C-alpha positions in Angstrom: 19.1 212.9 -75.7 16.8 212.4 -72.5 16.0 215.5 -70.3 15.7 213.5 -67.1 17.6 215.3 -64.8 14.6 217.7 -64.0 12.0 216.9 -61.2 8.3 216.0 -63.2 5.2 215.8 -61.3 2.8 213.1 -61.6 -0.9 213.7 -61.5 -3.3 211.2 -60.2 -6.8 210.5 -61.5 -9.8 208.3 -60.0 -11.2 206.6 -63.3 -14.1 204.7 -61.5 -14.5 203.3 -58.1 -11.1 201.6 -56.9 -9.4 202.2 -60.2 -6.9 205.0 -60.5 -4.4 206.2 -63.0 -1.2 208.3 -62.7 0.0 210.4 -65.8 3.1 209.7 -67.0 5.9 213.0 -66.7 6.9 214.5 -69.8 10.0 212.5 -70.3 11.1 208.9 -70.4 8.1 207.8 -67.6 5.0 205.6 -67.7 1.7 205.7 -66.8 1.0 203.8 -63.3 -2.4 202.5 -62.3 -3.7 201.1 -59.1 -6.7 198.9 -58.2 -8.1 199.1 -55.2 -10.3 197.6 -52.8 -13.1 199.6 -51.4 -11.6 200.5 -48.2 -8.1 201.1 -49.6 -6.5 198.6 -47.5 -5.4 196.5 -50.6 -3.7 198.1 -53.6 -2.2 196.7 -56.7 -0.1 199.0 -58.5 0.7 198.2 -62.2 3.9 199.4 -63.1 6.3 201.5 -61.0 7.4 204.5 -63.5 11.1 205.4 -63.7 12.1 205.9 -60.4 13.0 209.7 -60.7 8.9 210.3 -60.4 8.8 208.0 -57.4 8.4 210.8 -54.6 5.6 212.5 -56.9 3.7 209.1 -57.4 3.7 208.9 -53.4 2.4 212.3 -53.1 -0.3 211.8 -55.6 -1.5 208.9 -54.3 -1.9 210.5 -50.9 -4.1 213.3 -52.4 -6.6 210.2 -53.3 -6.2 208.8 -49.9 -4.1 206.0 -51.1 -1.4 205.0 -48.7 1.7 203.6 -50.3 1.7 201.4 -47.3 -1.2 199.2 -48.5 0.6 198.2 -51.6 0.2 194.5 -51.6 1.2 193.7 -55.3 2.9 195.1 -57.8 2.7 193.9 -61.6 5.3 194.9 -63.8 4.2 194.7 -67.3 8.1 194.6 -69.3 11.6 195.5 -68.1 11.8 198.9 -70.0 13.3 201.6 -67.4 10.3 203.7 -67.6 7.9 201.0 -66.4 10.2 199.0 -63.7 12.9 201.4 -62.1 10.4 202.8 -59.7 10.6 199.1 -57.9 13.6 200.1 -56.4 12.7 203.3 -54.3 9.4 201.2 -53.4 11.0 198.4 -52.0 13.3 200.6 -50.4 10.7 202.5 -48.5 8.6 199.4 -47.8 11.6 197.5 -46.7 9.9 195.9 -43.7 6.6 195.1 -45.5 7.2 194.7 -49.4 4.5 194.1 -51.7 4.8 190.8 -54.0 5.7 191.5 -57.3 4.9 190.0 -60.5 6.3 189.5 -63.9 6.1 187.5 -67.0 8.5 185.3 -68.4 11.9 186.8 -69.6 10.6 189.9 -67.6 10.7 188.0 -64.3 13.8 186.5 -64.8 15.5 189.4 -65.7 14.0 191.5 -62.6 15.2 188.3 -60.3 18.8 188.3 -61.4 19.3 192.1 -62.0 20.5 191.9 -65.1 21.6 195.2 -66.1 22.3 195.0 -69.8 18.9 193.7 -70.3 17.3 196.3 -68.3 19.3 199.1 -70.2 19.9 198.4 -73.7 23.8 200.0 -74.7 22.0 201.7 -77.6 20.6 204.0 -75.3 23.2 205.2 -73.5 21.6 205.1 -70.0 22.3 203.3 -67.2 21.4 203.1 -63.1 23.6 206.3 -62.5 21.0 208.0 -65.1 18.0 207.2 -63.0 20.0 207.4 -59.3 18.9 203.4 -58.9 20.9 200.4 -57.7 19.4 197.4 -59.3 19.6 194.5 -57.2 18.1 191.2 -57.3 14.1 190.9 -56.7 12.0 188.3 -55.8 9.5 188.1 -58.7 6.6 185.7 -58.9 6.6 184.9 -62.5 3.1 184.7 -64.2 2.1 182.4 -66.8 0.0 182.7 -69.9 -3.5 182.5 -68.7 -2.9 182.3 -65.0 -5.1 184.4 -63.0 -4.2 187.0 -60.7 -6.6 188.7 -58.4 -6.4 192.3 -57.6 -8.9 193.0 -54.9 -12.3 192.2 -56.4 -11.2 192.0 -59.9 -9.7 189.2 -61.3 -7.1 189.3 -64.6 -5.7 186.6 -66.7 
C-alpha cells in the first residue's frame, strides 16, 4: 500500500525571517515548520513527520543554520502517523534536554497514554514496526481552545 521502506529526503526553505518550511517526503509524511527567534536559539517545531524522514529533517535544519538542540517546543497538530511519529526519534536524540511537547485534547491524551490503537487505525494495516519506532508515553502539555502559546516573538491562539 505505502512505499515507506525507501529513504526520502526532505528539503528545507526559509519562508520569511524566522519561519522555515520542510517539504514532506513523497509518501506518508507531513510538512514541518519551524518558528525561530532572531538568533536561532529558541526553535518551535510544528509537527515532526513520520519518523523515517527524521534524519533528513535534521540535515536540512543544519543547512539553514538551525540546530535541533535549540528546539524548545514541539506542537503536534494531530495524531496522524505522518505528523506524530518523528517525536519519538527526536526525544531519543534530545534525551538530556527534551523540548516541551504541546497538543490539543484527544491528541494530547493519546500521546500521553501511548495509545497505539488510536495512533495506528487498524484499517491501514500499519503499526510501529512499519516506521521503526517504539511508541512510549510522553509528557504532553494539553492545549485548550483560545489558549495562547508563544513561539519566539510570535503568539498563537
